[in-house]
Structures are given as C-alpha cells and as structure tokens.
N, C-alpha and C positions, 0 to 999 in steps of 0.2 A: 564524588560526581560533581559536575561544574552545571549552573541554571540550564545551558543550553543542550545538555545530554539528555536533561530531560523534558526535552519540547517533541514530542511526537506529530506526527503528521502523515497521511497517505494522498496519493495523486495516480490517479489513471492516466495514462498518456496515450489518448483514443488513435492518434496517428501509427503508432508502431505497438501497440497491444501491451506496453509496458508497463510495471506497476512500480512504485516508488514508495518504500515505507521508510520511517524516520521512528525508530523503535528504542526503546531503554529496556535494559536487562531486565526489571521487573516485569514489565509488560510480557516479553520472552517467556520469564518463568511461571506466570499464570497461565499463558495458554499451555506449555506442558505439563502444568497440573490440570489439564481437563478445563479449564475456566474459558469463558468465552468473551473476548475483547469485542466490545458493540462502540463504534463511532462512525466516523461521517468520511465516505471516499469522494474526494473532488476530482471531476474531468478534467483534463487539460487537452483543447484541440487546438491546432495551430493553423486548421486550413476551413475552419468554420468563423461566421461571424458570430457575437455574443448572442444575437438573437436567436440563431437556428442552435443554439448549444442549452436554450431554459431548459429542456425536459431532461437534458441528459446531464446537468452539471455537478448536480451531488444526489447521494445518494446515501443509504445506511451501509455499515460495513461491518459482518461480522468474522472474526479471525477465529479459528478454533483448531485445534489439534485434529490431524490426520490420521483414523486408524492404522496400523497394519495391515490389516486385512485388505482396506481400501487401497492403501497405500501400492501393495501387491496387485492387486487386481488392474490398476492403470498405469503402474510402472512409472511413477512419479513421486516426489518429494513434496510436492504441493501443487493444489488445485485451485482454481477460479470456478465459480458456481454463479448460476445467474446474472451472468455481467451482460446483458441487453439493453433494447431500448425500451422495454417496458417493465422491467424488473425494478422493484424500489430498494430492493435489497441485494447486494453482493455478499458472497460468503469467500472466503478464502481459507482453504485449509492445509496444515504446513505439518508434517513428520515430526517426529521426535529426533529423527536423524538430522533433519534440516537446522532444528531447534537446536539440538545439542554444537550442531557446527556452528551456529551462531553465537551460541552461548560463549563456545571455548575460543572463538577466533581471534587473534591478537591484534586488536585497533590500532593503527598507527596513522600518523599524517600521510602516509606513503599511498593507503588505501583508502579511498574514498568511501566506497562501499564494497560489500558483498553481492555478488550477482548470480543468480540461478534462472536458470532456462525451465520453464515450466512446463513446455509442450514441443511437438515434434517439428512446430515451424520456427522454434530458435527463440520465441516471445520470452522476454526476460521480468524479473521480479530483482529489485535493486533493494537492498536493506541496508538502510545507514544508519551506523551505530556512532559516530565519532564526529567530529566537527571537521567539515571538510568546506571547500570551495563548491562544493556539488549540493552537498546539504543546506548551504545557506542559499543558494541559486533556488531549489528547488521551496524551499521555505516561503522566501520571496514570491515563487507562484504560486503557492497555497494561499497567501495571504490576498493575491491580488484576486484571484478566483473566489476567495470568500467577500471580498467586498464587491464584487461584481454582483454575486448571487445573492447577497443581500438587497442591494440597490434595483435590481429587478423584482425581488419580492415586495418591496415597499411600493414599486411603480404598480405593482400588479392588484395591489388593496384598492 
C-alpha cells in the first residue's frame, strides 16, 4: 500500500447532500468488527460565503456498523444520523453487506469511487479507496476547508 492509499478524509457536500469518504481497508475492517471510527467531517458549501458556514464548517463524525435489524427496518445499507445545523456530531452507520462490497471491490484506475445512494432522494455516499483524480481533488478541498476553519478559529480567539 502506498502512502496516498493511507490518507483518509471525510467531506459532506451540503449543496447536494452527498458524502465523500476516503477510507483504507484497515478502517473498513475496524467498522466491520464493530469498532467505532471517530474523526472530523468537513462541510463543503459552494453557495455560501465563508462567514456564513462558520457554524457548519466541521463536526465530529462517528462511523460504525449498521445492525441487520436496523438495516431491515430502514431498508438501506447506510444511514446518516444527526446531520443538522444544531448537531455537533454526525453518525454514519454502514451495513456488513456494504462493507463487504467495499472490501471486495476491485479498485482500478478506471473506477474513481464506489457510489451508494443512501436514501430515496438519491443522495449519495462516495467511497474513494484508490488514487484517482477525484480523490486528489477532494483531498485538496479538505485541505482548503481545514485551513479556513483554523484561520477562523484563530481570529475568533
């Protein structure tokens, strides 16, 4: 595994209700073993100014396994919970079925991401597991949002 394959990040595109995850297989295996991954979720807004997104810029993200009972009840392989303006923490639950598909998927240059539509409106979760143009572009976005957040945090102290 090269160094770039180890880089992980998470972005929520608020304009389209889409999530983008860059995950490595070690993290997927941890979730599959009922471990909870805790990290930061950065928000991407194309239609707002930097000042307007200050409260939405970053939240804690928990990724964990979706139980078979929950999966059957909601009829989905993944759910996003508490993704609203007032929340400080967003939870993404992923089923064993989806995790297995991600772990077994043959990553290649031609497949930039594994896409899953997580609700009836067609909102998507993009899982980036290999080097691709899209993964690099979104990684650059994450770096930009991180810098903006840190700058705003310093100015507000």
